[in-house]
KEDRENRO-446552 format. One record per residue: x, y, z of N, C-alpha, C, CB in turn; residue in one letter. Coordinates in pm, whole numbers, plus 50000, padded with zeros to 5 digits. Glycine has a CB too. Example, Ala and Ser with C-alpha at 12.3 -4.5 7.8 and 13.67 -1.06 7.14 Angstrom:
# residues 2
513194943150780512304955050780513204967050780511314955350905a512854977550708513674989450714512905000350787514084994050572s
***
This chain:
# residues 446
280962499234243281902502634321283252507134263282032492834399m283822516734322285212521934278286052515134281285712530934332s287262517234205288212510834226288902507734361288842515534157q288902519034419289472520134572288702510934670289322535834632l287512512434623286212504334707286762490234667284312507634645g286882486834566287312470734543288372465534652288082468534384e289692476134616290902471734687290412469834829292142482334678i289532481734895289242480735037288662467935086288362490935073q287452463535010286582453235046287582440235002285012454534963q288522439534948289522427334933290202427035052290572428134815a290892438435081291552438235233290652433835350292022452935274i289522442435355288642436135454288052424135481287852441135455l288032415235326287442404535332288622392735346286532404035215n290022397435350291132391035382291262382035217290902381435544d290892386335122291272380434981292332390534951289962379734858d293752389635026294792395834971295282394434857295572394835028l295342378534810295972375734679295362380434558296082362534663g293922389034589293212394434488293732408434430291872395334536a294482412334533294942425234555295542431234397296132424434683v296542419734370297332421834248296602423534110298212410534237a295192417434109294592419033992293682430033980294012408133963s293462436534088292772448734086293552459734058292152450834201l292762469733963293072480933904293512494834014291812483333814d294662497733985294972511134081294162521234017296642516534089v293622528934124292802540634077293612552834027291902545334192p293002560133973293812573533900294272584134032292542583533773e293152583634132293142594634223292762587934349292182606534182t293212594434446293022589434619292752603434699294702580834697y292402601134801292122610134895293392613135011290832604634958r294152625034995295132624835102295082638235180296552622235045g295652639335294295662649635362296642659735335295682646135474v296402671435295297702680435238297712693535300297662683335074t298852700135265298832712235296299142720635159299782714035410v298692732635129298892739935002300112751035007297502747134966h300802749734891301932760034908301512775234865303202755134816k300192776734841299792790734805298982796034972298532790134642d299042787935041298732791435192299792794635284298082780535256e301122792235252302232790135337302492801035431303382787735261a301872814135378301962825835488300562827435535302552841035429d299852817835560298452820035605298392824135774297572805335571m299482820235844299832820935973300712834336011300552808336003f301132838035930302022851135938301852859836056301752860135820e302692861936152302482871336253301942865236371301662881736210g301522853936360300992846336475301862839036564300122837436430l301772837236690302452829436786302492813736753301782832036919e303452805036744302952791836727302012786736781303652784636746s301982787436922300762782136971299002786936922301012785037114r298802799136854297942801736812297762796236647297942814036848d298662790936587298502784836458297562771336461299942781636403k296522772236397295642761436419295772751636299294192766536437d295902740836306296372727936209294822726736110296802709736328p293732730036179292512726636121292382734936000291352728336215r293192747136002292752758435897293822753735780292982777135959k294732746935817295862746235701295792731435624297502748235775s295322720435734295392706935665293902704535596295802694235781l294092698835477292782697935371292822684935347292822706635225h291752678135289291582662835243291172665735105290392652835331v292092663135003291992665834881292202652234799292912676634851d291302652834698291552641834575292992645434508290232643034444e293552638534503294872638734428295362628134342295822640034514v296162631134206296522622034140297322606434190297172629334067p297352595334176298132585434245299442590434167297622568334229v300572587034215301962595034174302582579334091303182602834353p303182584533984303852576133916305042565733977304302583933827e304812551533966305522544734076306932540733973304502529534154l307922543334065309432541634004310152530734041310322552334037g311362527833994312262515134052312682517034212313792513833958p312282504834258312582503434387311542508234483313752509434408g310422510834443309172519134521307992511934502308862534434465e307172512034612305922504834626304722515634650306052494234750a303542510634585302702517534629301652511034750302132521634514l301202516434819300552510734957299172514034981301262516035081v298152505834982296942511135029297082512735178295762502434991a296772522135218296682526535361295722526035442296882537035374v295372516735541294602513135615294502521835733294842501535633m295792528135796295522537835911297292543335905294812528536090a296972555235982298262563635972298262569336129298202577235839s298942579336144299072584036277299642598036289299902574836351a299582605936398300012619336384301462622036457298882628436442i302652627136410303532627436477303772646136479304642616536420n305012648736546305012663536546305472669336415305902668936657y305962661236346306392666236209305252671936109307082654436137n304182666236165303022669236093302472683136131302022658736117t302522684436268302382697336334303222709336248302952695636492v304472705236232305372715036198304752718236048307012709836208w304572707535996304352710635837302852717235833304432695035730t302172715535920300882723135919300972737135964299902716536004s301762739636055302182755036065303042761436007302512758436164i303652756235918305052761835841305842765735920304972773035749f306392754936007307462759036104308352747236091306952761836260e309802749036110310652760236100310642769335982311852755936112p310242760835882310282765035756308812757735665311862760335700v308502763035565307532756135480308102744535432307052764035368s307472732135432308062720635371308102719935227307432709735413t307432730935168307632731935024309192735134986306652743434969f310062741035084311202740935048312102726735031311652749235130k311602718435100312032706035096311662699734995311762699835192f310442699234937309972693534827310532698734692308622694634832l310742714034692311632718134577313002714234566311672731134571e313802714934682315032708434677315092695534633315572708534789r314112685234669314082672034613313862672234469313072663934676y313092679934465312542680834308313732682034217311532694534277g314602687234244315822692534169316972681334173316372706934239r316792669334237317642661934252317542648834149317612659934386l316532649934044316522637733955314962639633871316672621834061s314962634933762313592635333679312392628833775313752625733524p313132616733839312232607033936311602617534015313092595434038l312682623534120312312630934246311542643034195313632635334339s311422646834098310692658834025309202656434071310862658633844k308962645134089307432643834098306902649734242306982627334081r307882650934328307612654134472307182668434472308892651734568h308032677534387307802692034379306382694034320308912699334290d305402694934399304002699934363303402712434448303022687734381l302502717334420301942728734481301102723134591301142737534382p301072709834617300372703534753301242694134797298932696534736y301132693234939302242680734985301162673635081303962686635085h301302661335047300632648735108301292644835228300642636535013v300912648635351301772645335466301432633335521301752655035568v302542630735636302222619535704303352609435696300982614335654g303982605635810305112598135824304942585335894306052605535885s303662578135927303442564835930302292557735850303302562336055d302112544135851301132538635789301192523235825301212542035644l300162517635811299862504235832299112501735679298882501535981s299232491935629298482488735512299012477335418298382500835436g298422476135285298992466335181299502469935076298212458535139v300312463135041301062466334921300112464634790302362456634912v300242475434728299382475534578300032469134454299092490934528l301232480034470302112475134351303492478634371301682481034215r304492473134297305992472834326306512477234193306612457834375t307482485434226308432489634093309292481434037309272499934115g309962481133930311072472933896312282470634017311682479733768p312872459134021313982458534117313632457034268314782470634101g312082455034282311692453234410311672437234414310292460834444v312192428834509311982415434516311372409534640313122409634493h311672416034745311292412534887309862413034911311952421734985n309152422634844307652422934878306822423734742307292436334976w305502418634768304822419734652303262422534699305072406434561k302432425234571300862429034631300522419834712299652429934530p299632424734819299032418934901299612416735028298692409534851g300862418335057301662418435169301172430235269303132420035122d301002426235390300632436535489301792440035536299712432735599e301762451735555303142460935590302952474035689303762467435441v303842478535745304052488835803305272497035751304092485535926v305312511735759306502519935726307122523935778306522527335681a308582524835778309452533735862309472543735767310912528435911h310142557435831310072572435749311312574435678309892586135849c312272567135703313682572435620313572568935475315152564935675l313772580335418313942578135248315572582135231312732590735137n316022573435158317622574135133317722572234995318572562735213v318872579834921319182576434761320182567734778319682588834658e321202565834879322772560234872323242557834754323032547834940l323312568134694324012570934570325712572834609323292585134499e325792579134722327542585734766327592575134870327832605734845g328932576734938329532568035026329082571035170330982568835010p328582580935190328442585535332327322577435415328082601135331d326212571935346325192563135379325482550835401324332562935300g326432544935354326592528735367327202523135479327372523235262h327402532635584327872524735721326672527435822329482531135792n326112541135789324942543835857323962551335772325232550935978d322722543835739322042551735612321632563635666320742544635540t321392570935794321052581035848322052591335805320912578835982m323222588935754324462596835712324252599835573325852588935733l323502593535506323442595935369323112612135344322332586035304d323972615835227323942630435220322332633435129325572636535127s321592623835100320192623835073319322618935130319952620334988e319612621335289318862614835357317302622635404319772610935464q316262618035378315132625835410313832618735525314532628835261r313242625235557311792618435628310842620335519311132626635781i310332608335507308922606535427308032613435477308342593535421w306952620935394305842625735414306212638435488304942616435479g307522643735513307762655635579308822661735475308272653535737f309742658135430310752662035353310372654835186312232656535433e309592645335185308742643235047307482642835052308982631834980t307112640134925305462642634923305092626234928304752652334756n303742624234916302712612734898303072604935046303002601934737f303002610835142302912605435263301662596135301302982616135344g301932592335433300962583535490299492584635544301522579735577g299422597835540298032604835590297192604135485298102620235635l296672593235402296222591335298295692577335245297032595935237a294892575535128294232563435130295532555035067292712563335042e296402561934966297492554034914298532562634933297372549134771i299692555734967300772560234989302132555934893300852557335115a302862562934887304312560334794305762559134873304542574034686l306102550134883307092545734966308472539434882306382535135058v309672540734916310752532334878310432517934941312162538534929k310722508034860310812493734924311482492035058311562484734832s312352500435066313252496135187312742503035299314812499435171n311632510035285310792514735413309962503535460309792527435382q309672491435376308722484735423309062474735520308102480035327l308152470235643308332460035719307072452735763309052464335821m307342441935797305692432335832304992440235928305822414835915p303742439535909302762444135976302842434036120301392443835881k302782438936259302872431536366301342425236356303302440236501p301312412836377300002402036309299012404236433300482381336282d299362407336552298482407936670297812423236712299382402536790h298132431536599297802446136652296622447936509299532459836662l295752456436550294902465236460295632473136352294162475136544t295072475136247295572485336167296182498436213294642488136095w295002503736309295472515436358296482515736483294332522536386e296602503436540297762502436667299022499136584297432488736799e299182490936491300372489636384300732502736329299982480236259a299982510236304300222521236232300932532636311298992525536180a300722530636442301022543236537302812543536579299922541036698s303312531136595304602530736668305572535836558305012515436729p305642536136431306742536336332307782546136380306232540036189g307292559536361308202570836389308922572036522307482582436373l308082571236612308582574136738309152560136816307402581436816v308642549936785309242535936845310692535936784308292520736795n310942536736629312192538136574313152548636628312002540336447s312782559836652313332571436715313942569136846312352581136729t312982562336917313402560437063314582548937088312062556337148a314232538536994315322528536995316762534236950314902516836899y316952541336840318122545836817318672553636915318112551536713r317712565336978318512572437071318712569037179318222582237090q318152556237254318152552337376319162539737355316662549737435l318672529137273319202517537276320512513737197318262510437244v320612519737041321632518836974322872523437019321402523236878s324062516336956325022523236954325242536936897325662516636916r324362536936804324552551836754323902559736833324102555036618n323082560936952322562567937040323232567637170321342564737046g322412566137284322962565537411323622551737441321912568737509a323462539637404323942526937414323582523137547325392525737386d322162522337581321822521237717322272508637741320422523437753m322482504137889323192492037956322062490938079325042495238012k322142479038142321282474938252321852483838368321352458438283q320852488738453321072496838553321252507738537321812494238612g321362515238409321372528338393320142534038410321842531538280d320482547938475319462556038533319202565038421319862563338667i317802565338365317652572538243316482581538296317342562938103v316652595638268315782607838286314852609338165316662621238304l313752607938186313152608438040311892620138052312492591337988i311962628137967311182640737940309762636637877312042650637835w308802640637913307682637037852307532622837842307612642937733g307512613237928307602601837951306392593637930308062601338058a305152599537925303912596037861303632600337722302922600537936s304392608837659304282610837527304352602237394305012618137519g303972609037291304242598037191305732592037192303962603737047g306902598137218308032597937207308552589937358308472612437170l308222597737440308822593737576308222580237644308572605937677g306962576337572306292565437626307202551037580304682565837567s307742553737437308402543137413309872540837494308522543437274y310432553937482311642554137604311202545537708311942569237677a310212551937784309972545237917309972529337893308512550437985t309362525337767309112510537777310692502637757307912505737647q311392509737662312812505837645313642506137761313422513937552y313632513837853314212516237953313822503538063313852530437987a312762499838078312202492538171312542475838110310512497538188l312472477437960312622462837909313962458937901312032460537774n314722469037888316202466937911317012467738024316742474037847g316242467838139316812465538276317462480838305318052451838279g317012489738258317612503938301316432509038417317752516338147a316612522938461315832526538566315142539038519316632528138694i314172542638464313542552538438313152562938525312742548738391p313552574738511312822586338589312092595238487313892595738678v310642592638506309692597438413309522614438461308192587438423c309562623038369309012633538389307612635838309309972642338365v306812642138373305442643538303305052658238366304222629738343v303692661138317303062672538368301552673038391303382682438288s301322659438458300092657638542299882645438601298972659938472s299012645838693298692632638777298582620438661297082634438872p297762622738560296942614738480298132608338408295782622738388e299252617438379300372613038276301362601338367301412628638219k301152608438499302152600638597301522588438627302492608138738a300122584338618299542573038615299802563338485298242576238635e299732569538365300072560838269301512556338285299812566638142i302502562338334303882556638351303762546938440304932566038395c303032547338549302792536038640302362524438602302022538638724r301372525738493300782512038416301792506938324299402514738324k302942514538293304082506938198304952503938317304952516938062l304942503838424305912498738514306922506538557306442488638468g306792519238558307632528338594307492532838722307592537738516a308472535538817308022538038975308792554039027308742522439090e309542558438953310152572038963309862579638893311252573238956l308722591138934308122598638852308192612538903306852593838831i308352623238847308302637538875307142642238795309642645238838i306212650138844305072657138790305782673538814303422652838884d306162676838686307032690338683305912700638704307942693338529r304602700138704303642712738715303592710938863302022712438626n303172698738921302922696439072304022703639119302892680839127a305552701539076306782707239152306702721039137308182702239103e306512727639031306342741239001307742743238924306062751039138g308452735738857309672738438798309762750838695310052726238733y310402762338722310442774038601311892773038597309772791438634k312432767438462313692768438445314112779438411314082761038376f313192788838344313442801538287312932814038373312812801538151w313932822338403313522831538482312642844238403314772835938553k313122846138290312362851238182312752848738034312322864638201d312422856237917312662850937798314062848737770312112858437706e314782855237830316572852437790317382847137931317512870437733h316682846538052317842841038150317142829038223318452853338269n318182816938245317632805238309317842808438443318252791738268q317552799438546317332798338668318292785938720315832796838686d319452787338737320252776438815319802769838922321342780938860p319352778339012318582771939121317352763139109318212781439195k316632765038986315942754138937316342741838907315492756938852e317662744638837318292734238798318872722038928319402741038717w319022731839008319672725139142318422719339205320492736639255q317422724939222316262719739294315782707339200315052731939318r315862708439074315382696239021316352683739033315062698638881f317792686539026318582676939011318332670339161320052681738967g318112677339294318072671639417316652661139403318012684339538k315682667639347314822659439342314892643939248313902667839308k315632644839170316172633839102316942624439205317102639038989i317712628139262318332622239364317552615439492319142631939405r316512622239509315852616539608314952604539600315252625239653e314832604239445313962591039416315012580739377312782592839287l316122585439344317252573239298318382569239412318192579139156t318082575139524318922573139634320172577239639318992561939658g320032588339554321492597439549322262596539412322652591739669g321752591439317322242589439204321472599039090322162574939184e322692605939014322362614038923321942605038761323642624338923d321312608738692321152601938549322352597138495320592611338444p322352585138450323282582738344323062586638188323472569638350d321872587038172321412592438022320212601538034320972579937917i319922616137972318992623037985318382621037827319412637138041v317222615137842316442616137690315722626537654315502606237666f316512634437594316052649437555315362651537414317342659137554e314242659237426313542663337299312712675437322312632652037243h312332680337449311802694337461312542703437407311602698437587p313852705237433314932716037362314912725937429314732720837223g314812738437391315282747837486314642751637598315502757837435r313402746737618313142749237755313632741337867311932749237768e313992729437844314662718737931316192715937911313952705537906t316862720537808318232715837793319042721437889318782718537666f318952732837970320082735838047319772727538169320312751538074g318822722338200318502716238314318952699238304316912719138337a318942695438168319512684338136320942680438119319022682338048s321612693438068322882692638089323392691838245323402703438021v322742699438344323162699738477322882687438545322592710438546y321632681038510321272668238576321972656038550320032665538552a322582654038421323312642638392324372640638484323802643038265a324702629538516325712626438600327222629238533325492611738640r328412628338615329602631338577330102620038476330442633238699k330302624538367330412613638267329472608938187330752604038315g328282613038222327042609738158326922614937990325872616738252g325572612437974325092613237816323632621437834324862595337731t323722632137744322252639637711322342635137568322082658737736i321242628237521321032623937394319702633237349320822607237391v319612640037224318512650237192318282643537037319052669237200t316782645937030316342640636881315532651236824315432626236879c315162661736909314252673836869314082683636975312862669336827a313402693536942313442704636983311702713236995314522710536885s311002705537054309542708637023308992720637111308622695337049t309952728137202309782739137278310892750437200310092735137446s311502745837114312542757637037313912750837035312712773937130g314502756136938315662750436885317112755536915315492751036756y316862769636975318212776237023318342773037176318232793536998m319202759837187319542758437347320352764137380319842747737402h320212766837529321212773337620321542766037732320792785737667q322642763837748323152754237877324622762137928323522734937817y325022760138066326032762938120327212752138092325672764838250d327962756338024329132747937965330152740938050329892756137885n330132749838149330782743038279330622730338322330442748838383r329322728038327328762715438381329112702238255326922718438411y329092709438145329442697538030330972694138044329142703137856l331712708238016333262701438013333872696938138334322711437959w333482703638227334342700138364333862686938423334142711938486m332772681838382332392668838429332242659238314331112669638508n332952661138203333162650138090331902645738052334022637538132l330752653938034329512647837986329392648837840328322654038048k328662643337763328702642437607326902646137576329332623337544r327172653437476325702655937402325812649337267325302672837379i324812641337241324732632137133323542635837041324592617837187i323522638836904322412643036835321902629036785322742654136718g320792629836780319922616036727319062618836646319152608236823s318742611536520317432616636420317242604236372317642628836290h315992601136376315142587036339315862578336366314662583936201f316122568136271316692555536280317212550536135315652545936342a318182541836130318222534635989317442524535996319532529535941n317462514635861316582506535837316732494535935316632503535701y318082490635973318162479036071317522482336201319612474836098r317892494836252317232498836392315792498936386317652513036440e315242502736271313712504036236313232488936253313392510536069s313762481336196313682467736179313342461036294314792462736132w314552464436385314702456736500313312464236617316552458636556e313152478336611312212484036689311042479236633312272498336698a310922474536524309442469036498309192453636529309072471236340n310212446236524310492429336550310112430636693312302422036524r310542441536820309992439336922308412444336965310882443336992l307952451536870306702455436883305782440336837306482469836786i306542435436740305732421936671305932411236775306402415836511a306802408136862306972398236951305992399537090308472398336982k305832414937108304912418837208305682420937333303802408837225g307062424337293307912431937381307962446637423308932430037339l307562453237313307142467137356305862469737262308432479037335i304972477237346303682479437288303302492837222302782476937385h302212492537144301972506437093301282514037205301062506636958p301282524537197300772536937288299662544337246301782547137304t299112540137126297752544237086296732549437183297182533637029l296092563437185295192565137293294092569837233295632573537401s293912575437096292652578937053292872578536887292162593837120k291872575436812291872576236678290852584136621291832564536627t291302591436490290382598736433290062595336269290842612436459y289192599036224288752595936069289872604736012286982601036013a289792603435886290862609935788290492622535790290942604835638l288862626435780288482638635766288822650035865287282637435753e289012642136000289312649736119290942650736148288532642836241d291852648436057293032649436065293612665136167293412648235908t293162672036094293332687836141293212687336305291972699036069g291952682536342291602683336500292642671636578289722678736528q293132660736499293942653536575295492658136569293742639836536a295952666036460296842675236491297232686036576296882678336427a295782693136601295732702536687295922696936844294452709436658l295272682836854295432679236973297032677336996294582667336995d297812674036949299262671236947300012684336956299662663336817v299492693336868300072705736899299762712737020299832713736805h298952711937088298552717437216298762707337345297042721437202r299602696637318299612685737404298582678237480300282688837478n297272680837434295922675837487295922661937432294562684837437a296772654037454296972640337379297562631837506298152641237230h297452618937500298462609837560299022601337436297792599937682q300242597737465300922588337380300822589637228300472575937414g300012579737119299952584336998298552586936973300552575736906k298152594636881297082597736799297062589736662297122612436777v296132583736631295772574136510294752582036426295092558936561g294922579636300294112584036180293872571336117294832594736080v292392570036104291782558036013291782563435855290042553836066l292242554235765292352557035627291232549435534293802553235585a291972537535499290732526135431290242518535519291172515535322l290652517635658289942512135740288572520035773290772509835845a287512512335803286292518735803285892519435955285252511335712p286532515336032286402515036197287812510536266285152503236247e287542511436374288752506736456288762493136497288892514336576e289832485736528289702468336550289962461236474288612462636571g290062461836350290162454736240291722449636203289562463236136l291892439636140293332437336123294082426636178293932447136165g293652422836298294142413636411294562399936317292802410436542v295482393736316295512382536249296042371036367296472384736114r296802371636467297362363736572296382368536711299152367036586n295352364636739294412368036846294852360536965292942364636810h295532351136969296282343437101297612353437150296972325537047e298172356737057299542369037122298822381637175300792376236978l297842386137084296972397737122296152397637275295882398437006r295602386237315295172385737444296282383837523294212376137465e297392377137508298562378737619298752391437649299922373637581k298852401537573299412414237576298492423837573300262416237479h297072420937611296082430837571296112443437661294692424537573i296452439237801296782450837899297722460937862297292445938020d298652457937796299982466237755299402472737639301462457037716g298902466237546298332473937418297152483737430297852463837318i296662484537545295392491537582295822501937697294192480437636n297182502037730297512511037844297302525337825298872509337881a297042530137704296852544537672295482544837625297882550437565f294462536637616293232539537587292392544237719292682527637519r291692553537677290672560137734291302566737890289382548937746n292312572737859292932580937984292652595637952294662578538005v
***
């Protein structure tokens, strides 16, 4: 049996104490993009770029373990939109990120390679820890958040997201979670929720923490009870957590979706106010260069019909260019538009009269700091927020999984198995799981 096979068997047999005594292999399988293929989609529209052509499963060397770091045996991971961006080399090739990181220090030079092991989520077991790591040991079952920081300057010591060397692991760094082994900083690690399977536990990390900061944290919208929250893509990987946080926090979500099936998912989560944007036929752009304010007005009227005449206190934005003008218009006077992404385009346009004359605010929100990620994971572990996993692929099929997300042909989150040989493994607390099984499975078989 291979060294990696021995590690896998120890984990599957719940012999986690043996992990420390097992040898770490010299190589492992990881999902990669290749530097010499960065121009492979040149001339194609984004929608025509196929992640199945650019994402490879390669045997790669295990990286050197540095101070404050950990090697993790990855049981499962998940697809995020940043993996889609990486796979289609947009808005820039991620090798530019790796080159820049490689110039920072001799240790970070490890990341500047002709291949990039991608992925910003994982669940797994700690294999080894580097010098200076005290809170984690081999055999610990963990999940990882994706904030990578150096914290050598002052800027990040109030909010680590403001660190001058803040990066997203597996996107702006190498050795990500779509692999059999991953390299993380020890301050990325959090306890695995013990009532979840490996693939369920791997799926919330990035999107759950992002939604928590964006909507709940004082660094984001600082949502309060009774707030009306307009949520774009409310059944998707990010919006599904925003919907849960709104409901869990006593707010009133207005869920924007694109199909009856996605509307039904929101109802299963407990939402009542739902807009099917395709059924309503909203077209916020007349053409490539001009928006249609009459459609903003029609959209705002629909929201008020649902809420009894009230406009949203908070707009949870992430589509970007396609929806941003409507979002700024729709927010109430003094309301907040909080944005964390631009999946439909980065160059936003909006009518500034609705912003400045009505005293609205636009807040930029990017992932989450360790404290926010820890709190978001704690809510998962307590069964107050649930994973939104809908489908799981094998590591070899990561390209297809990424294509599903690229084409919005998915619900919630799409998982990927690494060392876990099948779904359904890794549950420790069966009593808590049974209590919340309907919530855990809300996105399954949709």
